[in-house]
ZAFINU-258486 format. One line per 5 residues: their letters; for each residue x, y, z of C-alpha. Coordinates in nm, 3 decimals. Layout:
<atoms>
A = X,Y,Z  ...
</atoms>
This chain:
<atoms>
MQYRQ = 12.578,3.090,13.595  12.525,3.440,13.452  12.463,3.612,13.784  12.528,3.963,13.653  12.284,3.927,13.365
ILEEL = 12.013,3.782,13.590  12.062,4.066,13.839  12.007,4.319,13.558  11.686,4.140,13.458  11.584,4.121,13.824
RSHVA = 11.641,4.495,13.869  11.423,4.577,13.569  11.156,4.335,13.690  11.137,4.491,14.039  11.144,4.845,13.900
NLFLS = 10.851,4.761,13.670  10.657,4.619,13.965  10.703,4.941,14.162  10.598,5.152,13.863  10.295,4.940,13.773
HKDER = 10.173,4.936,14.136  10.263,5.294,14.214  10.097,5.430,14.528  10.170,5.787,14.635  10.125,5.687,14.997
FTYHN = 10.450,5.490,14.987  10.684,5.782,15.055  10.938,5.553,15.222  10.888,5.191,15.108  10.930,5.267,14.740
LNHTE = 11.177,5.207,14.460  11.407,5.480,14.592  11.439,5.305,14.930  11.498,4.969,14.762  11.775,5.115,14.546
HVVEN = 11.939,5.263,14.855  11.929,4.923,15.029  12.083,4.758,14.721  12.363,5.017,14.722  12.426,4.948,15.090
VIKIA = 12.431,4.572,15.029  12.687,4.615,14.752  12.904,4.831,14.978  12.897,4.580,15.264  12.929,4.274,15.037
NHYQL = 13.235,4.424,14.865  13.397,4.474,15.202  13.360,4.104,15.281  13.462,4.003,14.926  13.171,3.764,14.882
SDRDF = 13.174,3.499,14.613  12.965,3.561,14.300  12.695,3.330,14.433  12.671,3.492,14.776  12.684,3.840,14.623
FVTAA = 12.391,3.745,14.401  12.195,3.614,14.700  12.231,3.935,14.902  12.164,4.162,14.602  11.856,3.964,14.491
ASWFH = 11.718,3.962,14.846  11.765,4.338,14.877  11.572,4.397,14.554  11.277,4.187,14.675  11.285,4.258,15.049
DIGYL = 11.017,4.532,15.045  10.831,4.460,14.719  10.562,4.286,14.925  10.441,4.625,15.055  10.271,4.676,14.719
YDPAN = 10.050,4.372,14.779  10.025,4.302,15.152  10.198,4.553,15.384  10.118,4.349,15.696  10.294,4.039,15.557
HEARG = 10.526,4.200,15.306  10.820,3.967,15.382  10.616,3.656,15.295  10.480,3.820,14.980  10.830,3.930,14.883
MELAT = 10.957,3.574,14.923  10.680,3.449,14.693  10.764,3.703,14.424  11.138,3.630,14.454  11.076,3.254,14.429
SFLKS = 10.858,3.297,14.120  11.115,3.510,13.941  11.419,3.300,14.033  11.248,2.976,13.932  11.173,3.128,13.593
KDMDD = 11.550,3.176,13.557  11.621,2.813,13.657  11.809,2.913,13.972  11.922,2.641,14.214  11.690,2.566,14.504
SIIAD = 11.973,2.641,14.748  12.008,2.994,14.609  11.632,3.050,14.625  11.628,2.927,14.985  11.911,3.164,15.080
VKGCI = 11.737,3.460,14.913  11.414,3.381,15.098  11.606,3.351,15.425  11.764,3.693,15.376  11.426,3.852,15.301
LATRM = 11.263,3.692,15.606  11.554,3.804,15.826  11.456,4.170,15.772  11.134,4.114,15.969  11.137,4.315,16.291
PQNPE = 11.282,4.240,16.537  11.571,4.132,16.320  11.736,3.800,16.405  11.964,3.712,16.112  12.155,3.387,16.090
GLLQQ = 12.484,3.391,15.904  12.676,3.666,15.727  12.446,3.694,15.423  12.136,3.762,15.630  12.333,4.001,15.852
IVCDA = 12.443,4.201,15.547  12.086,4.243,15.416  11.953,4.335,15.762  12.224,4.598,15.817  12.170,4.739,15.466
DLYHL = 11.795,4.770,15.531  11.848,4.987,15.842  12.173,5.145,15.727  12.018,5.492,15.745  11.988,5.477,16.126
GSNSF = 12.362,5.543,16.144  12.390,5.787,15.854  12.340,6.156,15.785  12.024,6.076,15.589  11.841,5.949,15.897
KARNK = 11.634,6.264,15.957  11.507,6.280,15.601  11.434,5.906,15.587  11.259,5.911,15.924  11.039,6.199,15.809
LMRQE = 10.937,6.004,15.498  10.857,5.701,15.710  10.632,5.908,15.935  10.453,6.059,15.633  10.390,5.710,15.498
VEAFK = 10.243,5.583,15.825  10.023,5.893,15.850  9.902,5.841,15.493  9.790,5.485,15.566  9.640,5.567,15.907
GHEID = 9.457,5.870,15.771  9.559,6.107,16.049  9.864,6.295,16.176  10.092,6.138,16.436  10.216,6.348,16.726
KSEWR = 10.586,6.423,16.689  10.663,6.321,17.046  10.480,5.992,17.002  10.667,5.917,16.678  10.998,6.020,16.830
AKTIS = 10.941,5.793,17.130  10.874,5.496,16.902  11.183,5.575,16.698  11.395,5.597,17.013  11.264,5.255,17.115
LFKAH = 11.361,5.120,16.772  11.713,5.261,16.811  11.758,5.105,17.153  11.630,4.766,17.040  11.835,4.764,16.720
HYHTD = 12.202,4.681,16.672  12.413,4.632,16.363  12.514,4.272,16.307  12.823,4.298,16.085  13.145,4.430,16.235
FCQRL = 13.185,4.650,15.925  12.861,4.840,15.997  12.936,4.850,16.368  13.263,5.031,16.304  13.119,5.252,16.031
LNEKK = 12.775,5.345,16.167  12.755,5.302,16.545  12.901,5.641,16.626  12.663,5.834,16.400  12.373,5.618,16.516
AENLA = 12.454,5.714,16.877  12.455,6.081,16.776  12.118,6.048,16.606  11.976,5.877,16.915  12.121,6.140,17.150
EMELK = 11.974,6.420,16.939  11.628,6.261,16.949  11.650,6.204,17.324  11.751,6.567,17.374  11.453,6.691,17.171
QITKH = 11.219,6.458,17.355  11.345,6.568,17.695  11.341,6.935,17.602  10.984,6.912,17.476  10.876,6.721,17.786
TVETP = 11.031,6.972,18.027  10.876,7.265,17.838  10.525,7.117,17.823  10.489,6.955,18.168  10.636,7.177,18.443
EKLPK = 10.308,7.349,18.525  10.130,7.015,18.558  10.369,6.875,18.817  10.293,6.904,19.187  10.534,7.117,19.383
EEKKK = 10.693,6.818,19.556  10.752,6.645,19.222  10.895,6.966,19.078  11.139,6.987,19.367  11.244,6.625,19.322
KDDKP = 11.287,6.684,18.951  11.501,6.991,19.014  11.720,6.794,19.253  11.807,6.535,18.988  12.047,6.589,18.695
ERGVE = 11.851,6.667,18.379  11.890,6.404,18.107  11.896,6.680,17.850  12.203,6.834,18.014  12.368,6.493,18.032
TMFRI = 12.294,6.436,17.665  12.445,6.773,17.584  12.765,6.681,17.767  12.776,6.342,17.594  12.734,6.491,17.247
TSTNH = 12.991,6.763,17.315  13.244,6.515,17.449  13.188,6.286,17.150  13.237,6.574,16.908  13.557,6.677,17.082
QRLSD = 13.686,6.320,17.069  13.614,6.302,16.697  13.794,6.631,16.637  14.088,6.502,16.839  14.102,6.186,16.628
MADNK = 14.092,6.399,16.313  14.379,6.610,16.441  14.585,6.300,16.520  14.518,6.162,16.172  14.623,6.489,16.011
AHIMI = 14.942,6.492,16.217  15.010,6.130,16.121  14.976,6.222,15.753  15.225,6.503,15.791  15.472,6.287,15.983
STNSI = 15.449,6.002,15.730  15.478,6.230,15.428  15.779,6.417,15.559  15.944,6.096,15.678  15.932,5.968,15.320
ILSVI = 16.074,6.294,15.185  16.353,6.288,15.445  16.437,5.929,15.354  16.468,6.025,14.988  16.684,6.328,15.072
LSLLL = 16.918,6.133,15.298  16.949,5.829,15.073  16.972,5.995,14.731  17.027,6.371,14.721  17.296,6.403,14.988
RKLED = 17.519,6.157,14.803  17.506,6.367,14.489  17.568,6.707,14.643  17.944,6.682,14.587  17.886,6.646,14.214
NPHLI = 17.603,6.899,14.212  17.697,7.180,14.451  17.425,7.403,14.305  17.167,7.178,14.473  17.303,7.228,14.825
IPTLL = 17.086,7.527,14.915  16.757,7.382,14.775  16.828,7.048,14.944  16.903,7.207,15.280  16.591,7.422,15.247
LLIIC = 16.377,7.114,15.182  16.546,6.928,15.467  16.478,7.211,15.713  16.115,7.239,15.602  16.054,6.868,15.652
VVTMV = 16.215,6.868,15.994  16.020,7.174,16.113  15.694,7.027,15.982  15.759,6.699,16.160  15.848,6.875,16.485
FSILA = 15.521,7.072,16.492  15.321,6.763,16.393  15.481,6.560,16.672  15.420,6.843,16.920  15.053,6.840,16.819
TRPSI = 15.020,6.474,16.919  15.263,6.462,17.210  15.067,6.390,17.530  15.088,6.614,17.833  15.013,6.437,18.161
PTGIF = 14.957,6.612,18.499  15.097,6.488,18.828  14.815,6.239,18.883  14.767,6.331,19.250  14.486,6.514,19.430
TKDDI = 14.432,6.597,19.797  14.130,6.597,20.027  14.139,6.976,20.016  14.103,6.958,19.638  13.793,6.741,19.684
EAKRV = 13.643,6.966,19.949  13.709,7.277,19.741  13.586,7.100,19.423  13.903,7.201,19.241  13.990,6.863,19.087
NLLFF = 13.833,6.693,18.787  13.812,6.324,18.874  13.679,6.238,18.528  14.026,6.286,18.372  14.277,6.008,18.436
GNFYR = 14.567,6.251,18.455  14.437,6.381,18.786  14.421,6.047,18.970  14.639,5.780,18.804  14.891,5.789,19.091
MSLPD = 14.628,5.777,19.365  14.523,5.465,19.554  14.189,5.304,19.474  14.030,5.384,19.816  14.118,5.753,19.782
YESGM = 13.978,5.762,19.432  13.658,5.580,19.536  13.609,5.826,19.821  13.650,6.120,19.585  13.415,5.971,19.325
NKLME = 13.147,5.902,19.586  13.154,6.268,19.690  13.145,6.369,19.325  12.835,6.159,19.255  12.657,6.285,19.567
DRDFL = 12.711,6.653,19.483  12.530,6.777,19.173  12.730,7.100,19.155  13.057,6.908,19.190  12.948,6.662,18.919
YGSLI = 12.841,6.924,18.668  13.143,7.135,18.754  13.369,6.838,18.675  13.187,6.780,18.345  13.231,7.144,18.254
KDVYA = 13.602,7.129,18.341  13.638,6.811,18.134  13.476,6.969,17.827  13.682,7.286,17.873  14.006,7.087,17.909
QGVVL = 13.924,6.895,17.592  13.868,7.224,17.412  14.200,7.365,17.535  14.385,7.055,17.416  14.206,7.069,17.080
GRKYR = 14.294,7.435,17.040  14.662,7.360,17.101  14.658,7.064,16.861  14.499,7.258,16.577  14.722,7.562,16.628
LLRVA = 15.033,7.345,16.599  14.886,7.156,16.304  14.809,7.481,16.126  15.170,7.588,16.168  15.289,7.250,16.040
YNVFM = 15.064,7.262,15.734  15.159,7.624,15.657  15.529,7.546,15.685  15.489,7.242,15.463  15.270,7.419,15.206
FGIVA = 15.480,7.733,15.163  15.805,7.544,15.218  15.739,7.293,14.940  15.663,7.580,14.701  15.982,7.758,14.806
SVLAF = 16.189,7.439,14.771  16.057,7.366,14.424  16.132,7.723,14.317  16.481,7.692,14.467  16.549,7.372,14.269
IIAAA = 16.421,7.537,13.950  16.637,7.845,14.003  16.942,7.631,14.082  16.891,7.419,13.771  16.837,7.729,13.556
AVTI = 17.153,7.891,13.692  17.364,7.589,13.594  17.210,7.580,13.248  17.287,7.948,13.192
</atoms>
């Protein structure tokens, strides 16, 4: 079966349908969106190393999944299945393939409920943008399209609330997309929630009765909590990046050290002119590794707090290093007081964010030293080897 050739013909066929039924109102569900979904399907399908048949099924379904909008937006999945069936039958495709393509198209209907890996791939590709940097732009286009068909503007808060509901109801089905997109999706959701809360608190305070205002002031603001969550997530990501950078330095210099110890040192007796360059390279690698290891070496406090620390609100119970040696009843007692006291709670969150920042600052300072030593040291070592070789030649 010439799957690749049929896919090329299918792509041209779908593109022609979009062009011949062009409607300026479709700012989102257009050929550009379909091409993005196809790209996402290819990315996910390649990860799972699908067979040629299954790859064809997911790619064909992604090309046809939204074509029905041009004919019947309310039942676009059904119309897309009809168009896909008509085209595939004209190419003498097996009924089993046509059935799988139709199943993948139907699975994109909201709420998504895919069955099997192929349907999961198409569903995740269709809503891939929810966990990507392009979400804001794509969401704006979607809103413009809905406004164009409704004939009136949609309030931003109303649209944002519906989008937040979509985020909370949606989840990625493939483990590949879960690992790749969930973190960014959570950030996009947190940012929308923060905007929604900020707008709500700005617009409604004068309308609230005094008693409700007082109750509201006594409760932790969701916007503040979202801010702490986003900040903590960003710090964690930066910490992971620092650890990865340190791992790269350690691995690279370990390889260089292995080569030096196994090859160069044996030949120094016969090549005494290489002693200084080799020692220089050896020292550089060791120093780089030391600073990289220091950047990732954990520092753990005593793990003990006292009742006085709780009463004075000096201890941060959100960090394991401050309580890992305490008994569970003592920790529960401290946490109950923390949750009952707003100032204590927010103070602990502030201390936690600050402590993360201090640790990050130390990590990146040590990493900068390691990278500088490695960068300038490698240049110096290469020059030393060149000079040594030139001296022998002369």
